[in-house]
Residue, then its C-alpha position, 0 to 999 in steps of 0.5 A: x427099826x430102832x437102829x434105822x431111827x437112830x441113824x436118821x436122827x444122827x444124820x439130821x443132827x450132823x448135817x446142819x452142823x458139820x463145822x464144830x469140833x471134829x471130836x464131837x463127830x468122832x464120838x457120834x460115829x463111835x456111838x452109831x457103830x455101837x448102836x449098829x452092833x447092838x442092833x445086829x446082836x438083838x435082831x440079825x434079821x433086819x439088815x442095816 
């Protein structure tokens, strides 16, 4: 559930501001991937 919440927050943040520096979007994507990995390790029962 934590991963889903963070994913929704990241989506809402990236949606309104897609123009500025692509590096920021890349960093956000990397953080999302890390959060997904941590979530899958902590609880593999909940599919993302």
